N, C-alpha and C positions, 0 to 999 in steps of 0.2 A: 114424394121426392120431387124436386123441380127439374123441368126438362133440360136435357144437356143440349145447350145451344152450339158448343165448340168442342170438339173432341180431336185430340190427336192421339192415334192408337198405334203404338209400337213403330214409332217413326224414327227414321234416321236419313239424314241428308248429307250426300258426299259430294264435293267439288272436284272435278277433275282438272289438274294442271293442263294447261294450254299446250298441245302438240304431244302429250303423254298419255298412254294408254292406262298405266297401271298407278303413277303417282298421283296423288290428290290429296285433299284436305275432307275430314270428315267434321262437319260442323255441328250437328246433334246425334246421338244414338241412342236407340232404344227406349224413345221418350213416350211417357204417356201423359196426358193432361185432359182435365175435363173442366168446361167453364159453364155454371149452371145459369138459366134463365135469370136475368136480372142482377147477376153476380158482377162485381169488379174484381179482377184478378192481376195483380202484378208481378213481372218477371223481374227479378234482380240477378245479376251475376257479371264476372269480370268481362272487360271488353273482349269481343271476339268469341263469346262463348254460344253465340247461335239465337239470340233474342231476335233480332230483326229478321233472321232467316226463317224462325218459326211464324212471324207475322207474315211474310212473304208467302210461306205455304199454306197460310189460312186464307190468303186472299186469292189463291190461285194462281199468282204471279210467278212461282215456282214449286214444280212438283216435288214430292217427297221421294228420295231413292228407294226407301223401302217404307212399309208401312203406309196408313191411310191418315188422311185429315177430313173430318166430317163437319160440316155447319148444317144444323138443323136436320140431323140424321142421313144427310146427302154428302156423298163422297165429292171432295173437291178436286175437280180435274181440270178446270180453267177458271179464269176470271169469271167472278159471280156477282150479283146484284144484292147477294145476302149481308155482305160485309161492306164495311165503309172504312177507309185510312185517314188518318190525321197524322201529319208529319212533323219533324222538327220547323221546316218553313212551311210559311202558309201558302205558296205557291199561287196567290190570288192573280187573275189574269189583269195586267195594268190596263187594259182597254176597255174593261168592263166595270160598270158601278158595282159597289159591294152587294146590292140586291141581284144584280145580273149574275154575280160570281156564285151567290148561293144557289141561284136557279139551274147553275150549269148542270148538275147531276140528274136533276129530274127533267130538264130540257133535253139531255140526250136520252132520257127513258121515252121522250115522247109526250109528256105532260103538257095540256094546253096552258097557254102563256096566262090567262087568268088566274088559274089554280096554281101554277108554280110561283107566281107573283105573290099570291094570298099568303102560301107557306112560307116563302122568303122572308116576306114582311113580319109574320107572326114569330118565326125563329129570332130574327134581328132584334125584335123587341124582346124577348126572352133572354137573348145574350146582351142587352143592354146597348144596343146599336140602332134603335128605332131613330134616332135623329139623324142617321147617318146613311139611309139606304141608298141615296142618289150621290154619295160621295165616291170618289175614286181611291184604290189603294194607297197611293202616295200620299193622299189627305188624311191616313189613320196612323197612329203610333202602331208600335211593333204589338202590343198587347190587343189593342182593338183589331188588328188584322187576325190575330190568333182566334179571337171570339168569331171573328166572320168565318175562320176555317172550320170552327166548331159547327157553327150553323150551317155551313155547307154539307159538312160530314152528316150533320142529322137530316137534313132536307130529304135525303133519298129512303128514309126510314129504314135502316139497315138491322138485321136480326143482331148483327155484333160488331161493335166499334173496336178497330185495331188501332192502338195509338203508340207511335215511336218516339217517345222523348218529346212531346210536344211543346213543353215549355223550357226546354233546355237553352235555349237562345235568348230567354228574357232575363232581365235583372231580377234579383231576389225579392223585391216588394212586389213587381207586376206579377212574377211567377205564383204567388201566394194569393194574389186576387184572382187570376185564372183557374188557380186549383179551386178556390171557393165557388167561382161560376161553374166548373166542371162538376164539382161535388154536388151542387144543387140540381144541374140540369140532369145528370145521370139517374138521380133520386127520383125527380119528377116525371122523367119519361121512362123510368124502369128498365133502360137499357142494358144489355150485356157488353162488358168492355175486357180486352186483354191489354194491359197497360206496360210498357217498357220504360224503364227509368233507371238513371243510376243514383237517383236522390232517394236515400234511405226514408227520411221523413216524408217525402212527398209520397212514397208508396204506402207508408202507414196511413198518412191522412186521407188517401182515396180509395183504399181498397177494403175488400173482403177478406181475403188472404193474399199471401205473399208467397210466390213460388222462388226457392233461391237454386241457382244453376251453378254447375261446376265450370271449372276451365275446359276449353274444348279438348276433347268432343262433348258438347253441352249435356249434362244430365240434370235431373231434379235430384237436389240432395236434401233439402228439406221443405217442408210446407208448414207455414205459420200463419194460423189464424188471428185475425185483427179483431180481438174481443174489446173494442173501444166504442162507446156509442157514438152517434152523430156523424155517420159517414157523409151525410148530406152537407154537412158545416164543417169542412176541413180544418178551419182557423180554430175552432173548439177541439178538435181531437188534437192538434198539436199542442195544447195545453195540458193533455191527460197525463199524468204521472207513469202510466204505463207505457207510453211511448219511450222513455229512456232504455227500459229492458229490452224492449224489442228491437231498438238499434243497437244495444251491445251485443245480442245475439246475432244480428246481420253481420256487423263488422268481425264478430269471430268466424262466422262461416266463410266470410269473405276474406278473411285472414288480413285485415285492416287493423293494423296496430297503432299506438297512440303517435308514433313518430311519422307514420304514412299518412294519418288523418290531419 
């Protein structure tokens, strides 16, 4: 049995309304999730069902109200270096070169300059940005900046990648290219990832499993294994005839009828 890298054990998260003691919102309730070593798991669900809240709790940015979140068997009680976040926006620092942006996390961790420069260059080469290490963010396209953000995320060598709709702001063609890059990179590095997306085909193309969440308070209503070869090659997965039935089941669970689609 593969090692459990990330676990939500009977987790509930409530947000209190400002200035009120009793009223508030329950984002997720009595939720149990396990993500194993090297596994990519996607979260799908309606807006406001608590998907991003789960990532915030996994990173230690927001504590659970009840239950416990574990990363590598340790309870998450504060921000920790075991996880790394990739968000919708690249958030590259405009005054730093692309290489310097990729170095940022390991620089904060105290890694010597020569070592962090080597790691940054290697990752940028893998992310097809080897010719742009000394460029600044404004000199790169949106897709290239997101590849740089992926390199920055990988540079700290996290146990778990937390990805919150990292390609949602990109056009459809660029998104598929980035999905291809991510699929290849995750397969080559063997990284564990929890991936939030509203794109049903994206979830199928990149994941080993898809967890479908209910409306708020978010609960897991179904787990769908993605039994399709070539997770490392998402564009090939997209062509597989098994994709259609999985999309149909996800639409059914999410109550997306033809008119809404």
